[in-house]
C-alpha positions as CSV (number, residue, x, y, z in Angstrom):
1,M,4.8,110.0,133.7
2,F,2.6,111.3,130.9
3,S,-1.0,111.7,129.9
4,F,-2.6,111.4,126.5
5,A,-5.9,110.7,124.8
6,L,-6.7,109.0,121.5
7,D,-9.9,109.0,119.5
8,D,-11.5,105.8,118.5
9,M,-9.3,104.4,115.7
10,A,-11.6,101.7,114.5
11,D,-12.1,103.4,111.2
12,G,-8.4,103.2,110.4
13,K,-7.9,106.9,109.9
14,N,-5.3,109.2,111.4
15,H,-6.6,110.8,114.7
16,R,-5.3,113.6,116.9
17,I,-3.3,112.9,120.1
18,L,-4.8,115.5,122.4
19,T,-2.0,115.8,124.9
20,G,1.7,115.6,124.1
21,A,4.0,113.8,126.6
22,I,7.3,115.6,126.1
23,P,7.4,119.4,126.2
24,H,9.3,120.8,123.2
25,P,12.4,123.0,123.7
26,Y,12.2,126.7,123.7
27,P,12.9,128.2,120.2
28,N,15.9,130.5,120.2
29,N,18.9,131.4,118.1
30,R,20.3,127.8,118.3
31,T,17.1,125.8,118.6
32,F,14.6,125.6,115.7
33,V,11.2,124.0,116.5
34,I,8.0,123.1,114.7
35,D,5.1,122.1,116.8
36,E,2.2,122.3,114.4
37,G,1.3,120.7,111.0
38,D,-1.0,118.2,109.5
39,D,1.4,115.3,110.0
40,L,2.2,116.1,113.6
41,D,0.3,115.1,116.8
42,S,-1.6,112.4,114.8
43,Y,-1.4,108.6,114.5
44,Q,0.1,107.8,111.1
45,C,-0.2,104.2,109.9
46,T,0.4,101.7,107.1
47,H,3.4,102.9,105.3
48,A,2.5,106.6,105.6
49,I,5.1,109.3,104.7
50,L,5.3,112.1,107.3
51,N,6.8,115.3,105.7
52,I,7.8,118.3,107.8
53,D,9.5,121.6,106.6
54,L,11.7,123.3,109.2
55,Y,13.3,126.6,108.6
56,I,16.8,127.0,110.0
57,G,18.1,130.5,110.4
58,D,21.5,132.2,110.5
59,I,23.8,129.6,112.1
60,D,27.6,129.7,111.8
61,L,28.2,125.9,111.3
62,S,32.0,126.4,111.7
63,R,31.4,127.2,115.4
64,V,28.9,124.4,116.0
65,N,30.1,121.4,118.1
66,T,27.0,119.2,117.6
67,A,23.8,119.5,115.6
68,S,20.9,117.2,116.5
69,L,17.6,116.3,114.9
70,V,15.1,115.7,117.7
71,M,11.6,114.2,117.5
72,P,9.5,112.5,120.3
73,A,7.7,109.4,118.9
74,F,4.8,107.6,120.6
75,D,4.1,103.8,120.3
76,V,7.1,102.6,118.3
77,D,6.8,98.8,118.7
78,A,10.4,98.1,118.1
79,P,12.0,95.8,116.9
80,N,9.0,94.6,114.8
81,E,7.9,98.1,113.7
82,I,10.5,99.9,111.5
83,N,10.2,103.6,110.8
84,H,13.1,105.6,109.1
85,A,14.0,109.2,109.8
86,Y,15.4,111.3,106.9
87,F,16.9,114.8,107.0
88,N,17.2,116.5,103.6
89,D,16.8,113.1,101.9
90,V,19.6,111.5,104.0
91,N,18.6,108.4,106.0
92,Y,19.6,108.8,109.6
93,G,18.3,105.5,110.9
94,E,15.3,103.9,112.7
95,L,13.0,105.4,115.3
96,K,13.4,103.7,118.7
97,G,10.7,103.2,121.3
98,R,8.2,100.8,122.9
99,D,4.5,100.0,122.7
100,Q,2.4,102.8,124.2
101,A,5.4,104.8,125.4
102,W,7.1,108.0,124.4
103,H,10.8,108.2,123.4
104,L,12.7,111.3,122.4
105,N,14.5,110.1,119.3
106,T,17.7,112.1,118.6
107,F,20.0,111.9,115.6
108,V,23.4,113.6,115.3
109,L,23.4,115.4,112.0
110,N,26.3,115.8,109.6
111,K,26.8,119.6,109.3
112,S,27.2,119.3,105.5
113,D,23.6,118.1,105.3
114,I,22.1,121.2,106.9
115,L,20.8,124.1,104.9
116,V,21.2,127.5,106.7
117,N,18.8,130.3,106.2
118,S,16.6,127.9,104.3
119,V,13.9,125.3,104.7
120,N,15.0,121.8,105.6
121,R,12.9,118.8,104.8
122,I,12.4,116.2,107.5
123,M,10.7,112.9,106.5
124,V,9.6,109.9,108.5
125,D,8.9,106.7,106.5
126,I,6.4,104.9,108.8
127,D,6.1,101.1,108.9
128,I,8.2,100.5,105.9
129,R,7.3,96.8,105.9
130,N,3.6,97.8,105.6
131,T,2.5,95.5,108.4
132,G,-0.1,97.7,110.1
133,W,2.0,99.5,112.7
134,C,1.2,103.1,113.7
135,V,3.2,105.9,115.3
136,S,2.8,109.6,116.3
137,I,5.4,112.4,116.2
138,D,4.6,115.3,118.6
139,W,7.1,117.9,117.4
140,V,10.4,118.2,115.6
141,A,13.4,120.3,116.4
142,V,17.0,120.9,115.3
143,E,19.4,121.9,118.2
144,F,22.9,123.4,117.7
145,D,25.4,123.2,120.6
146,Y,28.6,125.1,120.7
147,H,30.4,123.3,123.5
148,N,30.4,119.9,125.2
149,V,27.0,119.2,126.8
150,F,26.8,117.4,130.1
151,P,30.7,117.2,130.4
152,N,30.6,115.3,133.7
153,H,28.3,112.3,134.1
154,S,28.3,109.1,136.2
155,D,26.2,106.2,137.2
156,R,25.6,103.9,140.2
157,L,23.3,101.2,141.5
158,V,21.0,102.3,144.4
159,D,18.6,100.5,146.6
160,D,15.5,102.2,147.9
161,H,14.2,99.1,149.6
162,S,17.2,98.0,151.7
163,N,17.0,94.8,149.8
164,T,20.0,92.5,149.8
165,N,18.9,90.6,146.7
166,G,19.9,93.3,144.2
167,K,19.5,97.0,143.6
168,S,16.1,98.6,142.9
169,H,17.3,101.4,140.6
170,L,20.0,102.5,138.2
171,E,20.8,106.1,138.9
172,V,22.6,108.4,136.3
173,S,23.8,111.9,137.2
174,L,24.3,114.6,134.6
175,E,26.0,117.9,135.3
176,F,25.3,121.1,133.3
177,E,26.1,124.7,133.4
178,N,23.4,126.7,135.1
179,P,23.6,130.2,136.6
180,S,20.8,130.1,139.1
181,D,18.4,127.9,141.1
182,T,15.4,127.0,139.0
183,S,12.9,124.3,137.9
184,C,13.7,122.1,134.9
185,N,11.8,119.6,132.8
186,A,14.1,116.6,132.2
187,Q,13.5,113.9,129.6
188,A,15.8,110.9,129.0
189,S,15.5,107.4,127.8
190,L,17.6,104.3,128.6
191,L,18.7,102.0,125.8
192,D,20.3,98.5,126.1
193,S,23.6,97.5,124.5
194,N,21.7,96.6,121.3
195,G,20.2,100.1,121.0
196,Q,16.7,98.9,122.0
197,F,14.4,101.0,124.2
198,I,14.1,100.1,127.9
199,A,12.4,103.0,129.6
200,S,12.0,106.8,129.6
201,I,11.8,109.5,132.2
202,T,9.9,112.7,131.9
203,R,9.8,114.8,135.1
204,V,9.9,118.3,136.5
205,V,12.7,118.8,139.1
206,G,14.0,121.6,141.2
207,V,17.7,122.2,140.8
208,T,20.2,124.3,142.8
209,S,23.2,126.0,141.2
210,S,26.6,125.7,142.9
211,Q,29.4,127.7,141.3
212,G,27.4,127.9,138.0
213,V,26.8,124.1,137.9
214,S,23.7,122.0,138.5
215,T,23.1,118.2,138.6
216,I,20.1,116.2,137.6
217,D,19.7,112.6,138.8
218,L,17.8,110.1,136.6
219,K,16.5,106.9,138.2
220,Y,15.6,103.8,136.1
221,R,13.7,101.0,137.7
222,A,15.3,97.5,138.0
223,V,11.9,96.0,137.0
224,D,12.2,97.6,133.5
225,I,15.8,96.6,133.1
226,C,14.9,93.0,134.1
227,H,12.0,92.9,131.7
228,N,14.4,93.9,128.9
229,N,16.7,91.0,129.9
230,V,19.9,92.3,128.4
231,N,23.1,92.9,130.3
232,G,24.8,96.3,130.4
233,P,26.3,98.6,129.5
234,Y,23.3,100.8,129.0
235,T,23.1,104.2,127.2
236,V,21.2,107.3,128.4
237,S,19.8,108.7,125.2
238,G,17.5,111.5,124.0
239,V,18.3,113.8,126.9
240,L,16.5,117.2,126.9
241,V,16.7,119.5,129.8
242,T,14.6,122.7,129.6
243,C,14.6,125.1,132.6
244,D,12.5,128.0,133.6
245,N,15.5,130.4,133.7
246,G,16.1,129.8,129.9
247,V,18.9,127.2,130.3
248,Q,18.4,124.4,127.8
249,Y,20.5,121.4,126.8
250,L,20.1,118.4,124.5
251,K,22.3,115.5,123.7
252,A,21.7,112.3,121.7
253,N,23.8,110.1,123.9
254,A,24.7,111.6,127.2
255,H,26.2,108.6,129.1
256,T,27.1,105.0,128.8
257,T,27.0,103.0,132.1
258,A,29.3,100.3,133.4
259,A,28.7,96.8,132.1
260,Y,26.2,95.8,134.9
261,G,25.0,92.2,134.9
262,L,21.3,91.4,135.3
263,N,22.1,89.5,138.5
264,Q,22.9,92.9,140.1
265,F,19.3,94.1,139.9
266,E,16.4,93.3,142.3
267,G,13.9,91.0,140.7
268,C,16.1,89.4,138.0
269,T,18.8,87.7,140.1
270,N,17.7,84.3,138.9
271,R,17.6,85.2,135.2
272,P,20.4,83.7,133.1
273,S,22.8,86.2,131.7
274,P,22.1,86.5,127.9
275,P,24.9,86.3,125.5
276,P,25.9,89.5,123.7
277,T,24.0,90.0,120.4
278,I,25.8,92.9,118.9
279,T,28.1,92.1,115.9
280,P,30.3,95.2,115.5
281,S,31.3,95.6,111.8
282,V,32.0,97.7,108.8
283,Q,30.4,96.8,105.5
284,G,28.8,98.2,102.4
285,D,29.0,101.8,101.5
286,P,30.7,101.9,104.1
287,H,28.5,101.5,107.2
288,F,30.1,101.2,110.6
289,K,28.6,99.6,113.7
290,T,30.6,100.3,116.9
291,W,31.2,98.0,119.9
292,A,28.1,99.5,121.5
293,G,25.9,98.9,118.5
294,E,25.7,102.5,117.2
295,S,25.6,102.8,113.5
296,Y,27.1,105.6,111.4
297,D,28.5,106.2,107.9
298,F,31.8,107.7,106.8
299,H,32.4,108.0,103.1
300,G,36.0,109.3,103.2
301,V,38.3,107.8,100.5
302,C,41.6,106.9,102.1
303,D,43.3,104.4,104.4
304,L,41.7,104.2,107.9
305,V,42.4,102.8,111.3
306,L,39.4,100.5,112.1
307,L,41.0,99.2,115.3
308,R,44.2,99.8,117.3
309,N,45.1,97.8,120.4
310,N,48.7,97.9,121.5
311,K,47.8,95.7,124.6
312,F,46.4,92.7,122.6
313,E,47.8,89.5,124.0
314,N,50.1,91.2,126.6
315,G,51.7,93.6,124.1
316,L,51.7,91.4,121.0
317,G,49.5,94.1,119.5
318,M,46.7,94.3,116.9
319,D,45.9,96.8,114.1
320,I,43.2,96.6,111.6
321,H,43.2,99.0,108.6
322,T,40.7,99.5,105.8
323,R,41.1,101.1,102.5
324,T,38.1,102.8,100.9
325,S,37.8,103.4,97.2
326,K,35.4,105.6,95.2
327,M,32.6,104.3,93.0
328,R,30.6,107.1,91.2
329,S,29.9,109.4,94.1
330,W,30.1,106.7,96.8
331,S,32.8,104.9,98.6
332,Y,33.2,101.3,99.8
333,V,35.8,99.2,101.7
334,S,37.9,97.6,99.0
335,V,40.8,96.2,101.1
336,A,41.3,95.2,104.7
337,A,44.5,94.3,106.6
338,V,44.9,92.8,110.0
339,R,48.2,92.9,111.9
340,V,48.8,90.6,114.9
341,G,52.4,90.8,116.2
342,E,54.6,90.8,113.1
343,D,52.2,89.0,110.8
344,I,49.8,90.7,108.4
345,L,46.7,89.3,106.6
346,E,45.5,91.5,103.7
347,V,42.3,90.8,101.8
348,M,41.1,92.6,98.7
349,G,37.7,92.4,97.1
350,G,37.2,90.9,93.6
351,A,34.7,88.7,91.9
352,K,37.0,86.2,90.1
353,E,40.3,86.1,92.0
354,N,41.2,85.1,95.6
355,N,43.2,88.3,96.3
356,F,44.9,87.9,99.7
357,W,48.4,88.3,101.0
358,I,50.2,86.9,104.0
359,N,53.1,89.2,105.0
360,G,53.0,90.7,101.5
361,V,53.2,87.3,99.7
362,L,50.2,86.5,97.4
363,G,48.3,83.6,99.0
364,E,46.2,82.2,96.2
365,E,48.4,79.1,96.0
366,M,47.3,78.2,99.5
367,I,43.8,77.6,98.4
368,S,42.7,74.3,96.8
369,N,40.1,73.9,94.1
370,N,37.5,72.7,96.7
371,N,36.9,75.2,99.4
372,D,33.2,74.9,99.9
373,E,33.9,74.3,103.6
374,N,36.1,76.1,106.0
375,T,39.7,75.2,105.2
376,L,42.8,76.1,107.2
377,I,45.1,78.0,104.9
378,A,47.6,79.8,107.2
379,T,48.2,81.3,110.7
380,I,48.8,84.8,111.9
381,S,51.0,84.9,115.0
382,G,49.7,81.5,115.9
383,Y,46.0,82.2,115.2
384,P,44.5,80.0,112.5
385,I,43.0,81.5,109.3
386,Y,40.1,79.6,107.7
387,F,39.0,80.2,104.1
388,H,35.5,79.5,102.7
389,Q,34.4,80.2,99.1
390,V,30.7,80.7,99.4
391,N,30.2,81.1,95.6
392,N,32.0,82.6,92.6
393,K,31.5,86.1,94.0
394,Q,31.6,85.7,97.7
395,R,34.5,84.5,100.1
396,T,35.2,84.6,103.8
397,F,38.4,84.6,105.8
398,V,38.1,83.8,109.5
399,I,40.7,84.5,112.1
400,D,39.9,82.2,115.0
401,L,40.8,83.7,118.4
402,G,39.4,80.7,120.3
403,E,36.2,80.0,122.3
404,E,33.9,81.2,119.4
405,E,35.7,84.6,119.3
406,K,36.4,85.5,115.6
407,I,37.4,88.2,113.2
408,V,35.5,87.6,109.9
409,I,36.6,89.3,106.7
410,G,34.1,88.7,103.9
411,T,34.2,89.8,100.2
412,W,31.4,90.1,97.7
413,N,32.6,91.4,94.3
414,S,34.7,94.4,95.1
415,F,33.2,95.0,98.5
416,V,34.9,93.9,101.7
417,R,33.3,93.6,105.2
418,I,34.8,93.0,108.6
419,Q,32.8,91.6,111.5
420,F,33.8,90.9,115.1
421,E,32.0,87.8,116.6
422,N,31.8,87.3,120.4
423,A,34.5,89.9,121.0
424,K,35.8,89.6,124.6
425,S,37.4,92.1,127.0
426,E,40.4,89.8,127.4
427,H,41.4,90.5,123.8
428,F,39.9,93.9,122.9
429,K,39.9,96.0,126.1
430,G,41.8,99.2,125.3
431,S,40.9,99.1,121.6
432,V,40.3,102.5,119.9
433,G,39.7,103.6,116.3
434,L,36.6,103.8,114.1
435,M,34.9,101.0,116.1
436,G,35.0,103.3,119.1
437,S,36.4,102.5,122.5
438,F,35.8,98.9,123.7
439,S,33.2,98.2,124.9
440,E,31.4,101.5,125.2
441,G,31.7,102.5,121.6
442,I,32.6,106.1,122.5
443,R,34.0,108.0,119.5
444,L,37.3,109.0,121.0
445,A,40.0,111.1,119.3
446,R,43.6,109.9,119.2
447,D,44.2,111.6,122.5
448,N,41.8,109.1,124.2
449,I,40.0,112.0,125.9
450,T,38.2,114.1,123.3
451,V,34.8,112.8,122.2
452,L,34.1,113.6,118.5
453,E,30.3,113.9,117.7
454,D,30.6,114.7,114.0
455,F,31.1,111.5,112.0
456,N,33.2,113.2,109.3
457,V,35.5,114.7,111.9
458,F,35.8,111.3,113.6
459,G,36.6,109.6,110.4
460,Q,39.3,112.1,109.4
461,E,40.8,111.7,112.9
462,W,41.4,108.0,112.3
463,Q,43.0,108.3,108.9
464,V,46.3,106.2,108.8
465,L,49.0,108.7,109.7
466,Q,52.2,109.2,107.8
467,S,54.1,108.0,110.9
468,E,52.1,104.8,111.3
469,R,53.1,101.4,110.0
470,K,51.7,100.7,106.6
471,L,49.8,97.4,106.5
472,F,48.9,97.3,102.7
473,H,51.5,96.0,100.2
474,T,50.7,98.9,97.8
475,I,50.2,102.6,98.2
476,E,47.0,103.9,96.7
477,G,44.6,106.9,97.1
478,P,45.0,109.9,99.4
479,Q,47.8,109.4,101.9
480,H,48.4,111.4,105.0
481,P,49.1,114.3,105.3
482,T,46.6,114.7,102.4
483,K,43.2,114.3,104.0
484,C,40.5,111.8,103.1
485,A,38.4,112.8,100.1
486,I,34.8,113.0,101.2
487,P,32.0,113.0,98.5
488,S,29.6,115.9,99.0
489,S,26.1,115.2,100.5
490,S,24.4,117.0,97.6
491,E,26.1,114.9,95.0
492,M,25.3,111.7,96.9
493,R,21.7,112.7,97.1
494,R,21.6,113.5,93.4
495,I,23.0,110.1,92.5
496,L,20.6,108.4,94.8
497,G,17.7,110.3,93.2
498,E,18.9,109.1,89.8
499,S,18.9,105.5,90.8
500,Q,16.9,103.3,88.3
501,I,16.0,101.0,91.3
502,T,13.0,102.2,93.2
503,L,12.8,102.2,97.0
504,L,10.2,99.4,96.9
505,D,12.3,97.3,94.6
506,A,15.3,97.8,96.9
507,K,13.3,96.7,99.9
508,K,12.2,93.6,98.1
509,A,15.8,92.8,97.2
510,C,16.8,93.1,100.8
511,V,13.8,91.3,102.3
512,D,15.9,88.3,103.6
513,V,18.7,90.4,105.1
514,N,19.1,90.6,108.8
515,K,16.7,93.4,110.1
516,D,19.6,95.1,111.8
517,V,21.2,96.0,108.5
518,A,18.1,95.9,106.2
519,D,18.0,99.7,105.8
520,L,21.7,99.8,105.0
521,C,21.2,97.1,102.4
522,V,18.4,99.2,100.8
523,F,20.6,102.3,100.7
524,D,23.4,100.4,99.0
525,V,21.2,98.7,96.4
526,M,19.9,102.1,95.3
527,A,23.3,103.8,95.5
528,T,25.0,101.1,93.4
529,N,22.0,100.8,91.1
530,D,22.5,97.0,91.5
531,E,20.1,94.6,93.2
532,M,22.9,92.1,93.5
533,A,24.5,94.4,96.0
534,V,22.4,92.5,98.6
535,G,25.2,89.9,98.4
536,A,27.4,92.2,100.5
537,Y,25.1,91.5,103.4
């Protein structure tokens, strides 16, 4: 699917990649591209810092639906190799990819981070663990879209071999506006439900236009899906369509498939179905991980709907609200409340006190002096609540839904985190809120139709409304119709820059944290200026 050539790298120096694999988009009044520079088209190794300056011209951000940072990366040996992408000093997460393969990494930008009519600094921190990995970035672009890209999309299993022992391909169809028949270069990657790279497609296709609409079909081989060994749903990511007639579209995540099992694919019918490994959560400053494993931040200070499911247990219903509080220029989850039926468990952070309430009644007397093991302290609509005091700063409350399915509320000092362990469709199908739709993790608005790409818009959408039931026993902070207070990105960057804890020291503090949240831990240690913040993870 691509060709490239590398010089001999035995001397350990950076060398040029002679042929790029993914053509860059055409520069225009909504696409800004840089394809040349000392740090581009070369292998960068051993904790190198790749710096790129990209000028963004006159863009009316108020009219923009989605802004995306795009960069094709070669030879990202995930999950062992960790490289972080920054835009104007804001960490947008890890590069994805696979050994000796290209992947078009795309990150949805917060519009408040973008400098218009100015130079924007893109940085890639390569091999942050300094373990000898290398990567190459071919080009970098920022794309602005003013309407919903690929509005209609679908997937199906197809069999090119007439084989009854499973399907040979997963086919995904994407529709896009196109005025004429033309030839297009299409690039798209397939990620598993953990966000890990499976395969990529780069191909030139001829398309026909019918009533101003064209369709591109993307086929992913069963052998690649089997090799990955993770059940669906799968996500089509990093989609770039560039056509000879000037039509051009890009989207970070264009489609999420049905929850196909491995036994539906040719060649892996005898493989065991692996258990789900995603642990959806909200924690730290505050960092959200949706049902599909997508991570994002929303720093709004207010009461928020983490989850709403009116169908839980045949209409018993479940709501989970979080309250975020401000600390310097940062916010964090300070209180969480879970409603099941008519019962409410509310948990507040705090280093020295066991602050929790059952139906508005302080529950500290329910806890004995010896809670170093899980202790049954109460029930919520029949579901047991277990308490465990880990140490004098850290506590956990577990709502046991049965069969290893749990809602875990943990506290460390003032921080509160919520995790969903082994969440099943039986209980969470139909859930919406800041966790996204179950199980696709789609960021749906309250109308259950509109998809909100901007994280701040999505967060504001799920503020607890004036008309909704209040789960907290006190009223604090901005309350609807007053909107959530969102710290400015410039102020947050300034505070981060003033941290007395260096990036290296923060990484050392977080060295034993699960790799899926290690970068979030580093961010919070520097933001709070406290190495002990690692306890929140």
